[in-house]
Biopython code that builds the backbone (N, CA, C, O; Angstrom):
import numpy as np
from Bio.PDB.StructureBuilder import StructureBuilder

atoms = [
    (1, "MET", "N", (69.882, 172.088, 236.506)),
    (1, "MET", "CA", (70.151, 171.971, 237.942)),
    (1, "MET", "C", (71.742, 171.452, 238.054)),
    (1, "MET", "O", (72.241, 170.589, 237.331)),
    (2, "LYS", "N", (72.345, 172.100, 239.010)),
    (2, "LYS", "CA", (73.679, 171.730, 239.129)),
    (2, "LYS", "C", (73.924, 171.307, 240.504)),
    (2, "LYS", "O", (73.237, 171.783, 241.408)),
    (3, "ARG", "N", (74.953, 170.355, 240.770)),
    (3, "ARG", "CA", (75.233, 169.919, 242.081)),
    (3, "ARG", "C", (76.676, 169.873, 242.282)),
    (3, "ARG", "O", (77.462, 169.363, 241.484)),
    (4, "THR", "N", (77.021, 170.487, 243.499)),
    (4, "THR", "CA", (78.495, 170.586, 243.852)),
    (4, "THR", "C", (78.589, 170.542, 245.431)),
    (4, "THR", "O", (78.063, 171.387, 246.156)),
    (5, "ASN", "N", (79.272, 169.531, 245.848)),
    (5, "ASN", "CA", (79.514, 169.333, 247.220)),
    (5, "ASN", "C", (78.406, 169.384, 248.086)),
    (5, "ASN", "O", (78.429, 170.061, 249.114)),
    (6, "GLY", "N", (77.346, 168.645, 247.702)),
    (6, "GLY", "CA", (76.158, 168.588, 248.497)),
    (6, "GLY", "C", (75.134, 169.915, 248.404)),
    (6, "GLY", "O", (74.150, 170.051, 249.131)),
    (7, "ILE", "N", (75.484, 170.711, 247.539)),
    (7, "ILE", "CA", (74.713, 172.028, 247.408)),
    (7, "ILE", "C", (74.075, 171.998, 246.011)),
    (7, "ILE", "O", (74.731, 171.797, 244.989)),
    (8, "ILE", "N", (72.757, 172.212, 246.037)),
    (8, "ILE", "CA", (71.965, 172.211, 244.794)),
    (8, "ILE", "C", (71.591, 173.532, 244.414)),
    (8, "ILE", "O", (70.930, 174.231, 245.181)),
    (9, "GLY", "N", (71.989, 173.966, 243.200)),
    (9, "GLY", "CA", (71.602, 175.451, 243.008)),
    (9, "GLY", "C", (70.764, 175.284, 241.616)),
    (9, "GLY", "O", (70.946, 174.480, 240.702)),
    (10, "TRP", "N", (69.791, 176.307, 241.759)),
    (10, "TRP", "CA", (68.855, 176.377, 240.533)),
    (10, "TRP", "C", (69.512, 177.464, 239.419)),
    (10, "TRP", "O", (70.003, 178.514, 239.832)),
    (11, "ALA", "N", (69.493, 177.205, 238.269)),
    (11, "ALA", "CA", (70.231, 177.769, 237.309)),
    (11, "ALA", "C", (69.702, 179.416, 237.282)),
    (11, "ALA", "O", (70.514, 180.287, 236.969)),
    (12, "GLY", "N", (68.419, 179.738, 237.598)),
    (12, "GLY", "CA", (67.854, 181.009, 237.407)),
    (12, "GLY", "C", (68.281, 181.771, 238.780)),
    (12, "GLY", "O", (67.973, 182.962, 238.738)),
    (13, "VAL", "N", (68.860, 181.404, 239.882)),
    (13, "VAL", "CA", (69.155, 182.174, 241.017)),
    (13, "VAL", "C", (70.640, 182.414, 240.937)),
    (13, "VAL", "O", (71.479, 181.529, 240.772)),
    (14, "LYS", "N", (70.889, 183.759, 241.075)),
    (14, "LYS", "CA", (72.394, 184.144, 240.942)),
    (14, "LYS", "C", (72.948, 184.402, 242.166)),
    (14, "LYS", "O", (74.126, 184.100, 242.354)),
    (15, "GLU", "N", (72.224, 184.967, 243.128)),
    (15, "GLU", "CA", (72.751, 185.468, 244.318)),
    (15, "GLU", "C", (71.794, 185.201, 245.619)),
    (15, "GLU", "O", (70.644, 184.852, 245.354)),
    (16, "GLY", "N", (72.093, 185.308, 246.771)),
    (16, "GLY", "CA", (71.238, 185.260, 247.818)),
    (16, "GLY", "C", (71.249, 183.872, 248.651)),
    (16, "GLY", "O", (71.768, 182.900, 248.103)),
    (17, "PRO", "N", (70.809, 183.759, 249.695)),
    (17, "PRO", "CA", (70.684, 182.509, 250.385)),
    (17, "PRO", "C", (69.944, 181.513, 249.934)),
    (17, "PRO", "O", (70.086, 180.425, 250.491)),
    (18, "ALA", "N", (68.997, 181.635, 248.845)),
    (18, "ALA", "CA", (68.411, 180.603, 248.363)),
    (18, "ALA", "C", (69.027, 179.758, 247.457)),
    (18, "ALA", "O", (68.600, 178.628, 247.218)),
    (19, "ASP", "N", (70.117, 180.298, 246.882)),
    (19, "ASP", "CA", (70.769, 179.594, 245.802)),
    (19, "ASP", "C", (71.799, 178.505, 246.404)),
    (19, "ASP", "O", (72.497, 177.797, 245.678)),
    (20, "CYS", "N", (71.815, 178.453, 247.821)),
    (20, "CYS", "CA", (72.768, 177.517, 248.367)),
    (20, "CYS", "C", (72.108, 176.645, 249.596)),
    (20, "CYS", "O", (72.703, 176.419, 250.650)),
    (21, "ILE", "N", (70.860, 176.223, 249.305)),
    (21, "ILE", "CA", (70.133, 175.293, 250.158)),
    (21, "ILE", "C", (70.947, 173.773, 250.054)),
    (21, "ILE", "O", (71.119, 173.172, 248.994)),
    (22, "LYS", "N", (71.350, 173.355, 251.250)),
    (22, "LYS", "CA", (71.894, 171.980, 251.233)),
    (22, "LYS", "C", (71.113, 171.029, 251.574)),
    (22, "LYS", "O", (70.264, 171.155, 252.456)),
    (23, "THR", "N", (71.345, 169.786, 250.800)),
    (23, "THR", "CA", (70.375, 168.787, 251.204)),
    (23, "THR", "C", (70.545, 168.304, 252.645)),
    (23, "THR", "O", (69.583, 167.862, 253.272)),
    (24, "SER", "N", (71.735, 168.385, 253.151)),
    (24, "SER", "CA", (71.642, 167.974, 254.697)),
    (24, "SER", "C", (70.864, 168.969, 255.635)),
    (24, "SER", "O", (70.459, 168.611, 256.741)),
    (25, "GLU", "N", (70.674, 170.262, 255.126)),
    (25, "GLU", "CA", (69.621, 171.143, 255.846)),
    (25, "GLU", "C", (68.124, 170.587, 255.686)),
    (25, "GLU", "O", (67.338, 170.512, 256.630)),
    (26, "VAL", "N", (67.851, 170.227, 254.437)),
    (26, "VAL", "CA", (66.570, 169.781, 254.209)),
    (26, "VAL", "C", (66.182, 168.591, 254.980)),
    (26, "VAL", "O", (65.059, 168.483, 255.474)),
    (27, "THR", "N", (67.281, 167.517, 255.111)),
    (27, "THR", "CA", (67.246, 166.410, 255.774)),
    (27, "THR", "C", (67.036, 166.572, 257.281)),
    (27, "THR", "O", (66.323, 165.806, 257.930)),
    (28, "ALA", "N", (67.693, 167.607, 257.799)),
    (28, "ALA", "CA", (67.710, 168.028, 259.332)),
    (28, "ALA", "C", (66.387, 168.523, 259.618)),
    (28, "ALA", "O", (65.735, 168.204, 260.612)),
    (29, "ALA", "N", (65.963, 169.420, 258.589)),
    (29, "ALA", "CA", (64.551, 170.090, 258.925)),
    (29, "ALA", "C", (63.475, 168.872, 258.888)),
    (29, "ALA", "O", (62.648, 168.820, 259.798)),
    (30, "LEU", "N", (63.465, 168.007, 257.982)),
    (30, "LEU", "CA", (62.457, 167.005, 257.848)),
    (30, "LEU", "C", (62.565, 166.183, 259.124)),
    (30, "LEU", "O", (61.489, 165.812, 259.593)),
    (31, "LYS", "N", (63.725, 165.819, 259.797)),
    (31, "LYS", "CA", (63.819, 164.972, 260.907)),
    (31, "LYS", "C", (63.229, 165.822, 262.216)),
    (31, "LYS", "O", (62.817, 165.240, 263.220)),
    (32, "ARG", "N", (63.241, 167.180, 262.087)),
    (32, "ARG", "CA", (62.762, 167.854, 263.348)),
    (32, "ARG", "C", (61.184, 167.910, 263.238)),
    (32, "ARG", "O", (60.547, 168.226, 264.243)),
    (33, "MET", "N", (60.526, 167.615, 262.051)),
    (33, "MET", "CA", (59.024, 167.753, 261.896)),
    (33, "MET", "C", (58.530, 166.665, 262.822)),
    (33, "MET", "O", (59.115, 165.604, 263.044)),
    (34, "LYS", "N", (57.319, 167.082, 263.361)),
    (34, "LYS", "CA", (56.544, 166.173, 264.013)),
    (34, "LYS", "C", (56.070, 164.826, 263.286)),
    (34, "LYS", "O", (55.535, 164.899, 262.179)),
    (35, "LYS", "N", (56.253, 163.710, 263.865)),
    (35, "LYS", "CA", (55.808, 162.396, 263.093)),
    (35, "LYS", "C", (54.319, 162.220, 263.266)),
    (35, "LYS", "O", (53.681, 162.724, 264.190)),
    (36, "HIS", "N", (53.831, 161.489, 262.338)),
    (36, "HIS", "CA", (52.426, 161.056, 262.366)),
    (36, "HIS", "C", (51.397, 162.185, 262.315)),
    (36, "HIS", "O", (50.333, 162.188, 262.932)),
    (37, "LYS", "N", (51.837, 163.121, 261.521)),
    (37, "LYS", "CA", (50.808, 164.380, 261.443)),
    (37, "LYS", "C", (50.117, 164.196, 259.949)),
    (37, "LYS", "O", (50.619, 163.491, 259.074)),
    (38, "ALA", "N", (49.127, 164.796, 259.826)),
    (38, "ALA", "CA", (48.522, 164.775, 258.433)),
    (38, "ALA", "C", (49.256, 165.686, 257.435)),
    (38, "ALA", "O", (49.608, 166.838, 257.686)),
    (39, "PRO", "N", (49.445, 165.044, 256.288)),
    (39, "PRO", "CA", (50.081, 165.793, 255.317)),
    (39, "PRO", "C", (49.308, 166.980, 254.776)),
    (39, "PRO", "O", (48.086, 167.039, 254.915)),
    (40, "GLY", "N", (50.018, 167.949, 254.145)),
    (40, "GLY", "CA", (49.334, 169.163, 253.703)),
    (40, "GLY", "C", (48.583, 168.983, 252.405)),
    (40, "GLY", "O", (47.882, 167.997, 252.178)),
    (41, "LEU", "N", (48.780, 170.061, 251.501)),
    (41, "LEU", "CA", (48.035, 169.938, 250.214)),
    (41, "LEU", "C", (48.826, 169.065, 249.311)),
    (41, "LEU", "O", (48.289, 168.549, 248.331)),
    (42, "SER", "N", (50.077, 168.876, 249.595)),
    (42, "SER", "CA", (50.919, 167.982, 248.624)),
    (42, "SER", "C", (50.665, 166.640, 248.858)),
    (42, "SER", "O", (51.172, 165.850, 248.061)),
    (43, "ARG", "N", (49.909, 166.142, 249.889)),
    (43, "ARG", "CA", (49.694, 164.869, 250.432)),
    (43, "ARG", "C", (50.870, 164.110, 250.571)),
    (43, "ARG", "O", (50.828, 162.915, 250.279)),
    (44, "LEU", "N", (52.094, 164.712, 251.042)),
    (44, "LEU", "CA", (53.307, 164.126, 251.237)),
    (44, "LEU", "C", (53.657, 164.359, 252.707)),
    (44, "LEU", "O", (53.909, 165.508, 253.068)),
    (45, "ALA", "N", (53.688, 163.398, 253.536)),
    (45, "ALA", "CA", (54.119, 163.450, 255.103)),
    (45, "ALA", "C", (55.687, 163.476, 255.055)),
    (45, "ALA", "O", (56.365, 162.957, 254.167)),
    (46, "ALA", "N", (56.148, 164.142, 256.118)),
    (46, "ALA", "CA", (57.641, 164.201, 256.193)),
    (46, "ALA", "C", (58.363, 162.886, 256.278)),
    (46, "ALA", "O", (59.546, 162.776, 255.953)),
    (47, "GLU", "N", (57.547, 161.778, 256.770)),
    (47, "GLU", "CA", (58.194, 160.555, 256.798)),
    (47, "GLU", "C", (58.212, 159.904, 255.519)),
    (47, "GLU", "O", (59.142, 159.127, 255.302)),
    (48, "MET", "N", (57.251, 160.108, 254.546)),
    (48, "MET", "CA", (57.332, 159.731, 253.207)),
    (48, "MET", "C", (58.608, 160.266, 252.633)),
    (48, "MET", "O", (59.405, 159.415, 252.240)),
    (49, "ILE", "N", (58.936, 161.504, 252.518)),
    (49, "ILE", "CA", (60.123, 162.163, 251.954)),
    (49, "ILE", "C", (61.346, 161.394, 252.498)),
    (49, "ILE", "O", (62.170, 160.826, 251.783)),
    (50, "LEU", "N", (61.367, 161.438, 253.750)),
    (50, "LEU", "CA", (62.687, 160.759, 254.462)),
    (50, "LEU", "C", (62.833, 159.293, 254.256)),
    (50, "LEU", "O", (63.923, 158.739, 254.396)),
    (51, "ALA", "N", (61.731, 158.651, 253.920)),
    (51, "ALA", "CA", (61.918, 157.230, 253.593)),
    (51, "ALA", "C", (62.464, 156.960, 252.277)),
    (51, "ALA", "O", (62.900, 155.835, 252.032)),
    (52, "THR", "N", (62.484, 157.994, 251.298)),
    (52, "THR", "CA", (62.910, 158.020, 249.895)),
    (52, "THR", "C", (64.463, 158.182, 250.041)),
    (52, "THR", "O", (65.150, 157.974, 249.041)),
    (53, "GLY", "N", (65.026, 158.517, 251.151)),
    (53, "GLY", "CA", (66.420, 158.791, 251.320)),
    (53, "GLY", "C", (66.964, 159.956, 250.666)),
    (53, "GLY", "O", (66.319, 160.999, 250.771)),
    (54, "TYR", "N", (68.076, 159.958, 249.987)),
    (54, "TYR", "CA", (68.753, 161.099, 249.416)),
    (54, "TYR", "C", (68.095, 161.586, 248.254)),
    (54, "TYR", "O", (68.321, 162.770, 248.005)),
    (55, "ILE", "N", (67.306, 160.951, 247.446)),
    (55, "ILE", "CA", (66.603, 161.178, 246.164)),
    (55, "ILE", "C", (65.561, 162.052, 246.623)),
    (55, "ILE", "O", (65.334, 163.070, 245.970)),
    (56, "GLY", "N", (64.766, 161.749, 247.858)),
    (56, "GLY", "CA", (63.651, 162.598, 248.340)),
    (56, "GLY", "C", (64.150, 163.882, 248.811)),
    (56, "GLY", "O", (63.494, 164.888, 248.540)),
    (57, "THR", "N", (65.103, 163.967, 249.404)),
    (57, "THR", "CA", (65.624, 165.036, 250.091)),
    (57, "THR", "C", (66.077, 166.009, 248.909)),
    (57, "THR", "O", (65.722, 167.187, 248.873)),
    (58, "GLN", "N", (66.867, 165.432, 247.978)),
    (58, "GLN", "CA", (67.157, 166.150, 246.775)),
    (58, "GLN", "C", (65.993, 166.840, 245.943)),
    (58, "GLN", "O", (65.990, 167.980, 245.479)),
    (59, "TRP", "N", (65.142, 166.002, 245.879)),
    (59, "TRP", "CA", (63.791, 166.427, 245.269)),
    (59, "TRP", "C", (63.135, 167.686, 246.048)),
    (59, "TRP", "O", (62.625, 168.650, 245.478)),
    (60, "MET", "N", (63.229, 167.523, 247.360)),
    (60, "MET", "CA", (62.562, 168.498, 248.087)),
    (60, "MET", "C", (63.445, 169.760, 248.054)),
    (60, "MET", "O", (62.878, 170.846, 247.933)),
    (61, "SER", "N", (64.750, 169.708, 248.149)),
    (61, "SER", "CA", (65.675, 170.855, 248.087)),
    (61, "SER", "C", (65.267, 171.530, 246.621)),
    (61, "SER", "O", (65.040, 172.739, 246.661)),
    (62, "CYS", "N", (65.175, 170.998, 245.586)),
    (62, "CYS", "CA", (64.764, 171.384, 244.120)),
    (62, "CYS", "C", (63.432, 172.242, 244.123)),
    (62, "CYS", "O", (63.256, 173.297, 243.514)),
    (63, "VAL", "N", (62.487, 171.543, 244.971)),
    (63, "VAL", "CA", (61.235, 172.190, 245.011)),
    (63, "VAL", "C", (61.118, 173.708, 245.912)),
    (63, "VAL", "O", (60.402, 174.682, 245.683)),
    (64, "ILE", "N", (62.057, 173.489, 246.943)),
    (64, "ILE", "CA", (62.166, 174.580, 247.799)),
    (64, "ILE", "C", (62.889, 175.861, 247.011)),
    (64, "ILE", "O", (62.594, 177.049, 247.140)),
    (65, "LEU", "N", (63.918, 175.285, 246.161)),
    (65, "LEU", "CA", (64.597, 176.343, 245.348)),
    (65, "LEU", "C", (63.855, 176.989, 244.470)),
    (65, "LEU", "O", (63.977, 178.204, 244.312)),
    (66, "HIS", "N", (62.882, 176.159, 243.704)),
    (66, "HIS", "CA", (61.967, 176.544, 242.628)),
    (66, "HIS", "C", (60.861, 177.432, 243.191)),
    (66, "HIS", "O", (60.395, 178.320, 242.477)),
    (67, "MET", "N", (60.460, 177.257, 244.315)),
    (67, "MET", "CA", (59.413, 177.951, 244.887)),
    (67, "MET", "C", (59.862, 179.312, 245.358)),
    (67, "MET", "O", (59.140, 180.304, 245.460)),
    (68, "THR", "N", (61.188, 179.228, 245.639)),
    (68, "THR", "CA", (61.879, 180.574, 246.325)),
    (68, "THR", "C", (62.261, 181.379, 245.123)),
    (68, "THR", "O", (62.360, 182.602, 245.225)),
    (69, "TYR", "N", (62.475, 180.775, 244.012)),
    (69, "TYR", "CA", (62.896, 181.532, 242.809)),
    (69, "TYR", "C", (61.591, 182.264, 242.254)),
    (69, "TYR", "O", (61.621, 183.404, 241.790)),
    (70, "ILE", "N", (60.450, 181.484, 242.353)),
    (70, "ILE", "CA", (59.200, 182.030, 241.663)),
    (70, "ILE", "C", (58.566, 182.992, 242.549)),
    (70, "ILE", "O", (57.883, 183.891, 242.059)),
    (71, "THR", "N", (58.716, 182.896, 243.746)),
    (71, "THR", "CA", (57.937, 183.795, 244.729)),
    (71, "THR", "C", (58.856, 185.070, 245.211)),
    (71, "THR", "O", (58.434, 186.110, 245.716)),
    (72, "GLY", "N", (60.170, 184.739, 244.936)),
    (72, "GLY", "CA", (61.275, 185.763, 245.473)),
    (72, "GLY", "C", (61.337, 185.926, 246.923)),
    (72, "GLY", "O", (61.726, 186.983, 247.420)),
    (73, "LEU", "N", (61.000, 185.010, 247.564)),
    (73, "LEU", "CA", (60.960, 185.156, 249.150)),
    (73, "LEU", "C", (62.571, 184.458, 249.474)),
    (73, "LEU", "O", (62.982, 184.367, 250.631)),
]
sb = StructureBuilder()
sb.init_structure("model")
sb.init_model(0)
sb.init_chain("A")
sb.init_seg("    ")
for serial, (resi, resn, name, xyz) in enumerate(atoms, 1):
    if name == "N":
        sb.init_residue(resn, " ", resi, " ")
    sb.init_atom(name, np.array(xyz, "f"), 0.0, 1.0, " ", f" {name:<3s}", serial, name[0])
structure = sb.get_structure()
């Protein structure tokens, strides 16, 4: 995994919008989510990820990039 200027890129992704998801975009999306809602299958609520700060949003960015790479969406 490489990191440059707030952008996390997955090594297997060569082109397209999925290779440039910014951690600031993930943070903004997490902040827009409704609070005090039941977590999904991961059992992680948005508040839990936000509470971890930058490390949590960086991890979430990697998860999104990995899932995008695997599914091709």
